[in-house]
C-alpha beads as a LAMMPS data file, in Angstrom:
LAMMPS data file: protein, C-alpha beads

291 atoms
290 bonds

1 atom types
1 bond types

-500.0 500.0 xlo xhi
-500.0 500.0 ylo yhi
-500.0 500.0 zlo zhi

Masses

1 110.0

Atoms # bond

1 1 1 -260.981 -469.553 70.178
2 1 1 -261.535 -468.120 66.662
3 1 1 -258.572 -468.396 64.231
4 1 1 -255.041 -469.175 63.606
5 1 1 -252.746 -466.473 64.837
6 1 1 -249.889 -467.485 62.436
7 1 1 -250.316 -467.769 58.730
8 1 1 -248.858 -471.349 58.732
9 1 1 -250.765 -472.607 61.773
10 1 1 -253.149 -475.440 60.817
11 1 1 -253.462 -477.370 64.076
12 1 1 -255.868 -477.274 67.156
13 1 1 -257.421 -474.114 68.715
14 1 1 -259.169 -475.641 71.672
15 1 1 -260.656 -478.760 73.219
16 1 1 -264.449 -478.767 73.638
17 1 1 -266.138 -480.872 76.354
18 1 1 -269.876 -481.546 75.903
19 1 1 -272.174 -481.776 78.883
20 1 1 -274.343 -484.651 77.602
21 1 1 -271.694 -487.426 77.838
22 1 1 -268.440 -485.797 79.012
23 1 1 -266.670 -486.558 75.664
24 1 1 -264.087 -484.167 74.317
25 1 1 -263.266 -482.981 70.774
26 1 1 -260.341 -481.015 69.520
27 1 1 -261.490 -478.081 67.315
28 1 1 -258.985 -476.763 64.824
29 1 1 -259.011 -474.443 61.895
30 1 1 -260.481 -474.918 58.338
31 1 1 -257.070 -474.355 56.719
32 1 1 -253.534 -473.100 57.564
33 1 1 -253.933 -469.588 58.842
34 1 1 -257.683 -469.859 58.780
35 1 1 -260.700 -469.467 61.139
36 1 1 -262.222 -471.941 63.479
37 1 1 -263.824 -475.065 62.169
38 1 1 -267.499 -474.274 62.954
39 1 1 -268.866 -477.248 61.264
40 1 1 -267.005 -479.682 63.497
41 1 1 -267.881 -477.612 66.691
42 1 1 -271.545 -477.346 65.725
43 1 1 -271.817 -481.011 65.083
44 1 1 -270.095 -482.030 68.315
45 1 1 -272.076 -479.641 70.445
46 1 1 -275.437 -480.202 68.771
47 1 1 -278.376 -480.507 71.208
48 1 1 -276.132 -479.957 74.290
49 1 1 -273.839 -477.376 75.838
50 1 1 -269.993 -477.381 75.616
51 1 1 -267.246 -476.053 77.622
52 1 1 -263.486 -475.423 76.981
53 1 1 -261.322 -478.030 78.709
54 1 1 -258.086 -477.002 77.018
55 1 1 -256.943 -473.856 75.106
56 1 1 -254.042 -474.676 72.889
57 1 1 -250.947 -472.438 72.427
58 1 1 -250.160 -471.747 68.807
59 1 1 -246.547 -470.538 69.316
60 1 1 -244.814 -473.924 69.482
61 1 1 -243.883 -473.409 73.187
62 1 1 -246.726 -475.722 74.421
63 1 1 -247.992 -473.032 76.783
64 1 1 -251.437 -474.755 76.713
65 1 1 -254.191 -473.768 79.266
66 1 1 -256.002 -476.795 80.703
67 1 1 -258.852 -477.228 83.103
68 1 1 -259.734 -480.736 84.162
69 1 1 -262.635 -479.974 86.395
70 1 1 -265.939 -479.689 84.369
71 1 1 -267.510 -477.269 86.769
72 1 1 -264.587 -474.902 86.393
73 1 1 -264.308 -474.947 82.575
74 1 1 -265.361 -471.840 80.700
75 1 1 -268.650 -472.265 78.772
76 1 1 -268.611 -472.050 74.999
77 1 1 -271.089 -469.337 73.751
78 1 1 -271.316 -467.659 70.411
79 1 1 -271.436 -464.186 69.032
80 1 1 -272.307 -462.882 65.620
81 1 1 -270.206 -460.771 63.332
82 1 1 -271.862 -458.019 61.166
83 1 1 -272.183 -460.444 58.367
84 1 1 -274.067 -462.905 60.483
85 1 1 -271.194 -465.436 60.948
86 1 1 -271.164 -466.961 64.409
87 1 1 -268.001 -467.510 66.237
88 1 1 -267.256 -469.157 69.564
89 1 1 -266.065 -467.302 72.752
90 1 1 -265.017 -468.719 76.139
91 1 1 -267.362 -467.370 78.775
92 1 1 -266.369 -467.264 82.455
93 1 1 -269.049 -466.679 85.003
94 1 1 -267.292 -466.895 88.440
95 1 1 -265.149 -469.828 89.355
96 1 1 -264.239 -470.792 85.818
97 1 1 -260.627 -470.543 84.584
98 1 1 -257.910 -472.091 82.576
99 1 1 -254.399 -472.448 84.192
100 1 1 -250.829 -473.321 83.395
101 1 1 -248.627 -472.000 86.145
102 1 1 -245.599 -474.303 86.118
103 1 1 -245.041 -475.823 82.710
104 1 1 -244.716 -472.631 80.558
105 1 1 -241.842 -471.809 78.224
106 1 1 -240.537 -468.340 77.126
107 1 1 -243.061 -466.395 79.157
108 1 1 -241.203 -463.305 80.447
109 1 1 -239.870 -463.564 83.890
110 1 1 -238.169 -461.092 86.359
111 1 1 -238.108 -457.508 84.876
112 1 1 -238.104 -458.775 81.261
113 1 1 -240.129 -456.703 78.867
114 1 1 -243.611 -457.760 77.824
115 1 1 -246.526 -456.806 75.601
116 1 1 -249.984 -458.456 76.060
117 1 1 -253.369 -458.036 74.467
118 1 1 -256.714 -459.803 74.655
119 1 1 -260.024 -459.535 72.890
120 1 1 -263.072 -459.478 75.274
121 1 1 -266.732 -458.958 74.940
122 1 1 -267.969 -455.813 76.664
123 1 1 -271.387 -457.385 77.833
124 1 1 -269.471 -459.847 80.096
125 1 1 -267.913 -458.471 83.222
126 1 1 -268.399 -457.839 86.834
127 1 1 -266.729 -456.007 89.708
128 1 1 -265.198 -459.005 91.447
129 1 1 -261.610 -460.315 91.476
130 1 1 -260.298 -461.014 88.930
131 1 1 -261.045 -461.672 85.338
132 1 1 -257.362 -461.681 84.220
133 1 1 -255.347 -463.096 81.252
134 1 1 -251.583 -463.325 81.068
135 1 1 -248.330 -463.561 83.167
136 1 1 -249.076 -464.941 86.661
137 1 1 -247.317 -466.336 89.638
138 1 1 -246.089 -469.933 89.339
139 1 1 -247.901 -470.522 92.659
140 1 1 -251.638 -470.152 93.408
141 1 1 -250.653 -467.456 95.931
142 1 1 -250.075 -463.733 96.298
143 1 1 -246.285 -463.647 96.051
144 1 1 -246.114 -459.899 96.501
145 1 1 -246.247 -456.649 94.391
146 1 1 -244.930 -456.980 90.802
147 1 1 -244.858 -460.785 90.745
148 1 1 -247.492 -460.844 87.929
149 1 1 -248.319 -458.546 84.944
150 1 1 -251.598 -459.505 83.463
151 1 1 -254.599 -457.936 81.782
152 1 1 -257.793 -457.371 83.531
153 1 1 -261.336 -456.448 82.377
154 1 1 -264.229 -455.494 84.744
155 1 1 -265.511 -452.760 87.074
156 1 1 -263.464 -453.428 90.193
157 1 1 -262.840 -450.292 92.200
158 1 1 -260.894 -451.867 95.022
159 1 1 -257.496 -450.395 93.819
160 1 1 -257.392 -447.805 91.106
161 1 1 -260.079 -447.046 88.504
162 1 1 -261.006 -444.984 85.498
163 1 1 -263.767 -442.500 84.959
164 1 1 -267.382 -443.369 85.385
165 1 1 -268.611 -446.698 86.710
166 1 1 -266.624 -449.000 84.380
167 1 1 -265.875 -451.453 83.011
168 1 1 -262.237 -450.716 82.375
169 1 1 -259.273 -452.540 80.985
170 1 1 -256.477 -452.480 83.500
171 1 1 -253.199 -454.211 84.286
172 1 1 -252.943 -456.471 87.363
173 1 1 -249.350 -456.267 88.894
174 1 1 -250.543 -458.170 91.964
175 1 1 -251.851 -456.246 94.993
176 1 1 -253.258 -453.713 92.661
177 1 1 -255.192 -453.153 89.396
178 1 1 -253.784 -450.174 87.598
179 1 1 -255.795 -447.816 85.349
180 1 1 -252.897 -446.133 83.611
181 1 1 -250.702 -443.759 85.494
182 1 1 -252.495 -443.867 88.804
183 1 1 -250.340 -445.078 91.683
184 1 1 -252.420 -444.702 94.773
185 1 1 -255.029 -447.127 96.067
186 1 1 -258.427 -445.673 95.353
187 1 1 -257.032 -443.259 92.816
188 1 1 -259.006 -442.339 89.650
189 1 1 -257.600 -441.675 86.189
190 1 1 -260.161 -439.165 84.737
191 1 1 -258.706 -439.632 81.256
192 1 1 -259.664 -443.280 81.410
193 1 1 -263.276 -443.564 80.170
194 1 1 -265.627 -446.529 80.945
195 1 1 -265.744 -448.971 78.141
196 1 1 -269.497 -449.478 78.473
197 1 1 -271.399 -449.271 75.071
198 1 1 -274.753 -450.705 73.961
199 1 1 -274.746 -453.938 72.043
200 1 1 -272.431 -456.890 72.024
201 1 1 -269.308 -454.850 71.625
202 1 1 -265.629 -456.076 71.317
203 1 1 -262.871 -454.428 73.206
204 1 1 -259.045 -454.807 72.665
205 1 1 -257.125 -454.364 75.878
206 1 1 -253.392 -453.962 75.391
207 1 1 -250.599 -453.204 77.921
208 1 1 -246.854 -453.100 77.527
209 1 1 -244.082 -452.643 79.985
210 1 1 -240.241 -452.485 80.025
211 1 1 -240.234 -454.359 83.323
212 1 1 -239.367 -451.341 85.481
213 1 1 -242.320 -449.156 85.128
214 1 1 -245.003 -450.279 87.657
215 1 1 -247.824 -449.319 85.426
216 1 1 -247.730 -449.730 81.614
217 1 1 -245.154 -447.731 79.518
218 1 1 -247.777 -447.624 76.796
219 1 1 -251.435 -448.264 77.230
220 1 1 -254.300 -448.456 74.652
221 1 1 -257.955 -449.186 75.262
222 1 1 -260.050 -449.359 72.125
223 1 1 -263.628 -449.873 71.236
224 1 1 -264.564 -451.004 67.803
225 1 1 -264.580 -449.659 65.279
226 1 1 -263.563 -446.251 66.806
227 1 1 -260.131 -446.285 68.393
228 1 1 -259.553 -444.745 71.731
229 1 1 -255.952 -443.857 72.651
230 1 1 -256.024 -443.245 76.370
231 1 1 -252.466 -442.939 77.423
232 1 1 -248.870 -443.157 76.233
233 1 1 -245.815 -442.503 78.262
234 1 1 -244.234 -443.749 81.391
235 1 1 -246.378 -444.411 84.452
236 1 1 -245.770 -442.312 87.553
237 1 1 -244.711 -445.217 89.771
238 1 1 -241.457 -447.044 88.992
239 1 1 -240.677 -450.482 90.430
240 1 1 -238.951 -453.472 88.859
241 1 1 -241.210 -456.291 88.166
242 1 1 -240.663 -459.796 89.518
243 1 1 -242.688 -461.706 86.990
244 1 1 -242.736 -465.474 87.467
245 1 1 -243.972 -466.567 84.089
246 1 1 -247.066 -468.651 84.928
247 1 1 -250.085 -468.250 82.663
248 1 1 -253.922 -468.191 83.289
249 1 1 -257.216 -466.988 81.871
250 1 1 -260.222 -466.147 84.091
251 1 1 -258.454 -465.844 87.553
252 1 1 -256.138 -463.626 89.508
253 1 1 -252.595 -464.353 90.366
254 1 1 -253.486 -465.660 93.757
255 1 1 -256.233 -467.932 92.355
256 1 1 -259.125 -465.427 93.078
257 1 1 -261.806 -466.660 90.729
258 1 1 -264.989 -464.580 91.092
259 1 1 -264.419 -462.487 88.019
260 1 1 -266.520 -462.903 84.834
261 1 1 -265.704 -462.316 81.190
262 1 1 -265.807 -463.551 77.670
263 1 1 -262.619 -464.237 75.623
264 1 1 -261.915 -464.586 71.899
265 1 1 -258.103 -464.402 71.722
266 1 1 -255.009 -463.329 73.644
267 1 1 -251.286 -462.979 73.114
268 1 1 -248.238 -462.638 75.277
269 1 1 -245.230 -461.138 73.417
270 1 1 -241.703 -461.271 75.074
271 1 1 -240.813 -457.622 73.954
272 1 1 -242.173 -454.040 74.062
273 1 1 -243.948 -453.523 70.787
274 1 1 -243.717 -450.160 69.097
275 1 1 -246.763 -447.925 68.541
276 1 1 -246.721 -448.654 64.892
277 1 1 -246.885 -452.353 65.592
278 1 1 -249.729 -451.809 68.025
279 1 1 -251.638 -450.018 65.256
280 1 1 -251.051 -452.987 62.849
281 1 1 -252.330 -455.363 65.453
282 1 1 -255.505 -453.468 65.951
283 1 1 -256.039 -453.145 62.201
284 1 1 -255.692 -456.898 61.776
285 1 1 -258.104 -457.456 64.646
286 1 1 -260.675 -455.177 63.059
287 1 1 -260.290 -457.038 59.818
288 1 1 -261.058 -460.238 61.472
289 1 1 -263.738 -459.411 64.035
290 1 1 -265.129 -456.227 62.478
291 1 1 -266.600 -457.973 59.498

Bonds

1 1 1 2
2 1 2 3
3 1 3 4
4 1 4 5
5 1 5 6
6 1 6 7
7 1 7 8
8 1 8 9
9 1 9 10
10 1 10 11
11 1 11 12
12 1 12 13
13 1 13 14
14 1 14 15
15 1 15 16
16 1 16 17
17 1 17 18
18 1 18 19
19 1 19 20
20 1 20 21
21 1 21 22
22 1 22 23
23 1 23 24
24 1 24 25
25 1 25 26
26 1 26 27
27 1 27 28
28 1 28 29
29 1 29 30
30 1 30 31
31 1 31 32
32 1 32 33
33 1 33 34
34 1 34 35
35 1 35 36
36 1 36 37
37 1 37 38
38 1 38 39
39 1 39 40
40 1 40 41
41 1 41 42
42 1 42 43
43 1 43 44
44 1 44 45
45 1 45 46
46 1 46 47
47 1 47 48
48 1 48 49
49 1 49 50
50 1 50 51
51 1 51 52
52 1 52 53
53 1 53 54
54 1 54 55
55 1 55 56
56 1 56 57
57 1 57 58
58 1 58 59
59 1 59 60
60 1 60 61
61 1 61 62
62 1 62 63
63 1 63 64
64 1 64 65
65 1 65 66
66 1 66 67
67 1 67 68
68 1 68 69
69 1 69 70
70 1 70 71
71 1 71 72
72 1 72 73
73 1 73 74
74 1 74 75
75 1 75 76
76 1 76 77
77 1 77 78
78 1 78 79
79 1 79 80
80 1 80 81
81 1 81 82
82 1 82 83
83 1 83 84
84 1 84 85
85 1 85 86
86 1 86 87
87 1 87 88
88 1 88 89
89 1 89 90
90 1 90 91
91 1 91 92
92 1 92 93
93 1 93 94
94 1 94 95
95 1 95 96
96 1 96 97
97 1 97 98
98 1 98 99
99 1 99 100
100 1 100 101
101 1 101 102
102 1 102 103
103 1 103 104
104 1 104 105
105 1 105 106
106 1 106 107
107 1 107 108
108 1 108 109
109 1 109 110
110 1 110 111
111 1 111 112
112 1 112 113
113 1 113 114
114 1 114 115
115 1 115 116
116 1 116 117
117 1 117 118
118 1 118 119
119 1 119 120
120 1 120 121
121 1 121 122
122 1 122 123
123 1 123 124
124 1 124 125
125 1 125 126
126 1 126 127
127 1 127 128
128 1 128 129
129 1 129 130
130 1 130 131
131 1 131 132
132 1 132 133
133 1 133 134
134 1 134 135
135 1 135 136
136 1 136 137
137 1 137 138
138 1 138 139
139 1 139 140
140 1 140 141
141 1 141 142
142 1 142 143
143 1 143 144
144 1 144 145
145 1 145 146
146 1 146 147
147 1 147 148
148 1 148 149
149 1 149 150
150 1 150 151
151 1 151 152
152 1 152 153
153 1 153 154
154 1 154 155
155 1 155 156
156 1 156 157
157 1 157 158
158 1 158 159
159 1 159 160
160 1 160 161
161 1 161 162
162 1 162 163
163 1 163 164
164 1 164 165
165 1 165 166
166 1 166 167
167 1 167 168
168 1 168 169
169 1 169 170
170 1 170 171
171 1 171 172
172 1 172 173
173 1 173 174
174 1 174 175
175 1 175 176
176 1 176 177
177 1 177 178
178 1 178 179
179 1 179 180
180 1 180 181
181 1 181 182
182 1 182 183
183 1 183 184
184 1 184 185
185 1 185 186
186 1 186 187
187 1 187 188
188 1 188 189
189 1 189 190
190 1 190 191
191 1 191 192
192 1 192 193
193 1 193 194
194 1 194 195
195 1 195 196
196 1 196 197
197 1 197 198
198 1 198 199
199 1 199 200
200 1 200 201
201 1 201 202
202 1 202 203
203 1 203 204
204 1 204 205
205 1 205 206
206 1 206 207
207 1 207 208
208 1 208 209
209 1 209 210
210 1 210 211
211 1 211 212
212 1 212 213
213 1 213 214
214 1 214 215
215 1 215 216
216 1 216 217
217 1 217 218
218 1 218 219
219 1 219 220
220 1 220 221
221 1 221 222
222 1 222 223
223 1 223 224
224 1 224 225
225 1 225 226
226 1 226 227
227 1 227 228
228 1 228 229
229 1 229 230
230 1 230 231
231 1 231 232
232 1 232 233
233 1 233 234
234 1 234 235
235 1 235 236
236 1 236 237
237 1 237 238
238 1 238 239
239 1 239 240
240 1 240 241
241 1 241 242
242 1 242 243
243 1 243 244
244 1 244 245
245 1 245 246
246 1 246 247
247 1 247 248
248 1 248 249
249 1 249 250
250 1 250 251
251 1 251 252
252 1 252 253
253 1 253 254
254 1 254 255
255 1 255 256
256 1 256 257
257 1 257 258
258 1 258 259
259 1 259 260
260 1 260 261
261 1 261 262
262 1 262 263
263 1 263 264
264 1 264 265
265 1 265 266
266 1 266 267
267 1 267 268
268 1 268 269
269 1 269 270
270 1 270 271
271 1 271 272
272 1 272 273
273 1 273 274
274 1 274 275
275 1 275 276
276 1 276 277
277 1 277 278
278 1 278 279
279 1 279 280
280 1 280 281
281 1 281 282
282 1 282 283
283 1 283 284
284 1 284 285
285 1 285 286
286 1 286 287
287 1 287 288
288 1 288 289
289 1 289 290
290 1 290 291
């Protein structure tokens, strides 16, 4: 929603749909490797509201996330950086999502390794299922444990949870949200603090798995600008994943769509990143969003 993720990328970020007349407009970047073209977005959405009808994949794999039904399109809202710049975010408030379950390319499947992260806004969440982003089933159906491996942000306590009342960043492996190395339904990870802070805070949620650890091999949850390293090391429960390679934002693997959240960017990587790479990713994110 906010920038090119590749230094050479100069194409479209998302498609905006305005409520006043239903017209759409592709919103790109100001230059290769640059930030979102706010001038075009502001002009197009002037005196009306806009939603996201399509989020474009920048990798060249055409893993775009569309939503044709206006009522189900995330709303475009704005947040301010410390220097007063305004940037768009895609806000889901129940029953709004973007989906591509069957036409993806190079999303990890089976027990293939994967790293995912997304940037969410800590004031936007609820306790319902499920505000997810990432690797989903190819069907809109619960296909069983381990058939998805996506990121979650919210305060659900239906499966596992962290300390306090939430919200938490967790991983959704289908039939369970996992707060680090907690394997039992209703289990609590006391080392997993709630990510609730005053102000319009930004949160990085990152998970990685080698495909056999049912729970992340390495987890980080960080609040800006302070970095919180919650857990590293293998999870307690081991089970080969059966990832199907669908992709969604704002819904659970079975299509559960009552979750709420606000999204700025997200990435699915077909590998397990090193801890050093994770540190570089976070440093880059802070350089972009922490200004």
